[in-house]
DOPAVO-330196 format. One line per 8 residues: number of its first residue (from 1); their letters; for each residue x, y, z of N, C-alpha, C. Coordinates in Angstrom, 1 decimal. Atoms other than C-alpha are relative to their C-alpha. Layout:
% DOPAVO-330196
NUM	A	X/Y/Z/X/Y/Z/X/Y/Z  ...
END
This chain:
% DOPAVO-330196
1	MRLKSGIW	-0.7/1.3/0.0/-57.0/-123.0/214.7/1.0/0.0/-1.1  -1.1/0.1/0.9/-53.7/-123.6/213.0/-0.1/-1.2/-0.9  -0.1/1.2/0.8/-53.3/-125.9/210.0/1.0/-1.0/0.5  -1.0/1.0/-0.4/-51.6/-129.2/210.7/1.3/0.2/-0.9  -1.3/-0.2/0.8/-47.9/-129.1/209.6/0.0/-0.7/-1.3  0.0/0.8/1.3/-48.4/-131.8/207.0/-0.8/0.7/-1.1  0.9/-0.7/1.0/-51.2/-129.8/205.3/0.7/1.2/-0.5  -0.7/-1.2/0.4/-49.2/-126.6/205.4/1.1/-0.2/-0.9
9	VAAYIRRC	-1.2/0.3/0.8/-46.1/-128.2/204.0/-0.5/-0.4/-1.5  0.5/0.4/1.3/-48.1/-129.8/201.1/-0.4/1.3/-0.8  0.4/-1.2/0.6/-49.6/-126.4/200.3/1.2/0.9/-0.4  -1.2/-0.8/0.3/-46.2/-124.7/200.4/0.7/-0.5/-1.1  -0.7/0.6/1.1/-44.6/-127.2/198.1/-0.7/0.3/-1.3  0.8/-0.3/1.2/-47.5/-126.7/195.7/0.2/1.4/-0.5  -0.2/-1.4/0.4/-47.0/-122.9/195.8/1.4/0.2/-0.7  -1.3/-0.1/0.6/-43.3/-123.3/195.0/-0.1/-0.6/-1.5
17	QVEGVPAV	0.1/0.6/1.3/-44.2/-125.6/192.1/-0.7/0.9/-1.0  0.7/-0.9/0.8/-46.7/-123.1/190.7/0.9/1.2/-0.5  -0.9/-1.0/0.3/-43.9/-120.5/190.8/1.2/-0.5/-0.9  -1.1/0.6/0.8/-41.6/-122.9/188.9/1.3/-0.2/0.8  -1.2/0.1/-0.8/-39.2/-123.3/191.8/0.0/-1.4/0.6  0.0/1.4/-0.6/-38.2/-126.9/192.8/0.1/0.1/1.5  0.1/0.1/-1.5/-39.0/-127.7/196.4/-0.3/-1.5/0.4  0.3/1.3/-0.5/-38.9/-131.0/198.3/0.0/-0.1/1.5
25	VRRRGAEE	0.0/0.2/-1.4/-39.6/-132.3/201.7/1.2/-0.9/0.3  -1.2/0.7/-0.4/-36.2/-133.4/203.0/-0.1/-0.8/1.2  0.3/0.7/-1.3/-37.4/-134.5/206.4/-1.4/0.2/0.4  1.4/0.0/-0.4/-40.9/-135.4/207.4/0.0/0.0/1.5  0.1/-0.1/-1.5/-41.7/-134.3/210.9/-1.4/-0.5/0.5  1.3/0.4/-0.6/-44.7/-134.7/213.2/-1.1/0.6/-0.8  1.1/-0.4/0.9/-47.9/-134.5/211.1/-0.8/1.1/0.6  0.9/-0.9/-0.6/-49.9/-132.5/213.6/0.7/1.4/0.2
33	AGAIFIKV	-0.6/-1.3/-0.4/-47.5/-129.8/214.9/1.5/0.1/-0.1  -1.5/-0.1/0.1/-43.9/-130.3/213.9/0.5/1.3/-0.5  -0.5/-1.3/0.4/-41.8/-127.2/213.5/0.5/-0.2/-1.4  -0.4/0.0/1.4/-41.0/-126.3/209.9/1.1/0.9/-0.3  -1.1/-0.8/0.4/-37.7/-125.1/208.6/0.1/0.0/-1.6  -0.1/-0.2/1.5/-37.2/-123.8/205.0/1.4/0.4/-0.4  -1.4/-0.3/0.5/-33.8/-123.9/203.3/-0.2/0.4/-1.4  0.0/-0.5/1.4/-33.5/-121.8/200.2/1.5/0.0/-0.5
41	SRLDGTAV	-1.3/0.1/0.6/-30.4/-122.8/198.2/0.1/0.9/-1.1  -0.2/-1.0/1.1/-29.1/-120.1/195.9/0.8/-0.6/-1.1  -0.7/0.7/1.0/-27.3/-122.7/193.8/1.4/0.5/-0.3  -1.4/-0.5/0.1/-23.9/-121.0/194.3/0.8/-0.4/1.2  -0.7/0.4/-1.2/-22.9/-122.8/197.5/-0.4/0.8/1.2  0.6/-0.8/-1.1/-24.9/-120.4/199.7/-1.5/-0.3/0.1  1.4/0.2/-0.3/-28.3/-120.6/201.3/-0.5/0.9/1.1  0.6/-0.7/-1.1/-30.7/-118.9/203.7/-1.0/-1.0/0.7
49	LYSPASKS	0.9/0.8/-0.7/-32.6/-120.8/206.4/-1.0/0.8/0.8  1.1/-0.7/-0.7/-36.0/-119.7/207.6/-0.5/-1.0/1.1  0.5/0.8/-1.2/-37.1/-121.0/211.1/-1.3/0.6/0.5  1.2/-0.5/-0.6/-40.3/-120.7/212.9/0.3/1.2/0.9  -0.2/-1.2/-0.9/-40.6/-117.3/214.6/-0.5/-0.3/1.4  0.4/0.3/-1.3/-41.0/-117.2/218.3/-1.4/0.4/0.2  1.4/-0.3/-0.2/-44.5/-117.1/219.7/-0.3/1.4/0.4  0.2/-1.4/-0.4/-44.0/-113.6/221.0/-0.2/0.9/-1.2
57	TFDEARPS	0.1/-0.8/1.1/-43.9/-112.3/217.5/-1.2/-0.2/-0.8  1.2/0.3/0.8/-47.2/-113.6/216.3/-1.0/1.2/0.1  1.0/-1.0/0.1/-49.9/-111.2/215.3/-1.3/-0.5/0.7  1.2/0.4/-0.8/-52.8/-111.3/217.8/-1.2/-0.1/-0.9  1.2/-0.1/0.9/-55.3/-110.5/215.0/0.0/-1.3/-0.9  -0.1/1.2/0.8/-54.1/-113.6/213.1/0.8/-1.1/0.6  -0.8/1.0/-0.7/-53.0/-116.2/215.6/0.3/-1.3/-0.7  -0.1/1.3/0.7/-53.4/-119.1/213.2/1.1/0.0/-1.1
65	DRAFTPSV	-1.0/-0.1/1.0/-50.8/-117.8/210.7/1.4/-0.5/0.5  -1.4/0.4/-0.3/-47.3/-119.3/210.6/0.9/1.2/-0.3  -0.9/-1.1/0.3/-44.5/-116.7/210.9/1.4/-0.7/0.0  -1.4/0.5/0.1/-40.8/-117.3/210.0/0.9/1.1/0.2  -1.1/-1.0/-0.2/-37.6/-115.6/210.7/1.3/-0.6/-0.7  -1.2/0.5/0.5/-34.3/-115.9/208.8/1.0/-0.3/1.2  -0.9/0.4/-1.1/-32.0/-117.8/211.2/1.4/-0.1/-0.4  -1.4/0.1/0.5/-28.9/-118.4/209.1/-0.1/0.7/-1.4
73	GAKRPAPE	-0.1/-0.7/1.3/-28.0/-116.1/206.2/-1.0/1.2/0.0  1.0/-1.1/-0.1/-30.3/-113.2/207.4/0.5/1.2/-0.8  -0.6/-1.2/0.6/-28.0/-110.4/206.2/0.4/-0.2/-1.5  -0.4/0.5/1.3/-26.6/-112.2/203.2/0.1/-1.5/0.0  0.0/1.5/0.0/-26.7/-115.9/202.1/1.3/-0.5/0.7  -1.1/0.6/-0.7/-24.5/-118.1/204.2/0.5/-1.2/-0.7  -0.5/1.3/0.6/-22.3/-121.1/203.2/-1.0/-1.1/0.3  0.9/1.1/-0.2/-24.5/-124.2/202.8/0.4/-0.8/1.2
81	AEVEAKLT	-0.5/0.8/-1.1/-22.3/-126.0/205.4/-0.5/0.6/1.3  0.5/-0.7/-1.2/-23.4/-123.4/208.0/-1.5/-0.3/0.2  1.5/0.3/-0.1/-27.1/-123.9/207.2/-0.2/-1.5/0.4  0.1/1.4/-0.4/-26.6/-127.7/207.4/0.3/-0.3/1.4  -0.4/0.1/-1.4/-24.9/-127.4/210.8/-1.2/0.4/0.9  1.2/-0.4/-0.8/-27.9/-125.5/212.1/-1.1/-1.0/0.0  1.0/1.1/0.1/-30.3/-128.1/210.8/0.3/-1.2/0.8  -0.4/1.2/-0.8/-28.3/-130.9/212.4/-0.3/0.3/1.5
89	REIRFDPD	0.2/-0.3/-1.4/-28.5/-129.1/215.7/-1.5/0.0/0.3  1.5/0.0/-0.2/-32.3/-128.6/215.3/-0.6/-1.4/0.1  0.5/1.4/0.0/-32.9/-132.3/214.5/0.4/-0.6/1.4  -0.4/0.5/-1.3/-30.9/-133.2/217.7/-0.9/0.5/1.1  0.8/-0.7/-1.0/-33.0/-130.8/219.7/-1.5/-0.5/-0.1  1.4/0.4/0.2/-36.4/-131.8/218.2/0.0/-0.9/-1.3  0.0/0.9/1.1/-36.5/-134.9/216.0/-1.3/0.0/-0.8  1.3/-0.1/0.7/-40.1/-134.0/214.9/0.0/1.1/-1.0
97	VWIIEMED	0.0/-1.2/0.9/-39.0/-131.1/212.7/-0.2/-0.4/-1.5  0.1/0.1/1.5/-39.9/-130.7/209.0/1.1/0.8/-0.6  -1.0/-0.8/0.8/-37.2/-129.6/206.5/-0.5/0.0/-1.4  0.3/-0.2/1.4/-38.2/-128.2/203.2/1.2/0.6/-0.7  -1.2/-0.6/0.7/-35.4/-127.5/200.7/-0.5/0.4/-1.4  0.3/-0.5/1.4/-35.9/-125.3/197.6/1.2/0.6/-0.6  -1.1/-0.6/0.7/-33.6/-124.0/195.0/-0.5/1.2/-0.9  0.3/-1.2/0.8/-33.8/-120.5/193.6/1.1/1.0/0.0
105	RQGRHFLQ	-1.1/-0.9/0.1/-31.0/-118.3/192.4/-0.2/1.3/0.5  0.4/-1.3/-0.5/-32.9/-115.2/193.3/-0.2/0.0/1.5  0.3/0.0/-1.5/-33.5/-116.4/196.9/-1.4/0.2/0.4  1.4/-0.2/-0.3/-37.3/-116.2/196.7/-0.4/-1.1/0.9  0.4/1.0/-1.0/-39.0/-117.9/199.6/-1.5/-0.3/0.0  1.5/0.2/0.1/-42.8/-117.4/199.0/-0.7/-0.1/1.4  0.6/0.0/-1.4/-43.4/-117.1/202.8/-0.8/1.3/0.2  0.9/-1.1/-0.2/-46.2/-114.8/203.7/0.4/0.9/1.2
113	HIVA	-0.2/-0.8/-1.2/-45.1/-113.7/207.2/1.5/-0.2/0.4  -1.4/0.1/-0.4/-41.4/-113.0/207.8/0.2/1.1/1.1  -0.3/-0.9/-1.1/-40.3/-111.5/211.1/1.5/0.2/0.0  -1.5/-0.2/0.0/-36.9/-109.9/211.0/0.6/0.0/1.4
END
């Protein structure tokens, strides 16, 4: 069974705080199962956006884990305007999304499962 989105987000924000990285919930989505997007601002006008990975990439041995994939800025950080445009499209498509924004010059994300 997968954790509710609201609980996962609270734990993730706490993890960022423990690491000394500012993180905030920019948009609160559906408490039960809203999709979660993570924006990592590099504080230089660029960012990377991590989106939920497609269900086909989930590990069958660990079906309850959340997996993410870099959707904007995968090769190198993208301009923040490009990341914001993608988030705007996602909100139009699904108004129940969560958006977490964090700031880290090194681009650390603290996500456990990244699918390239």
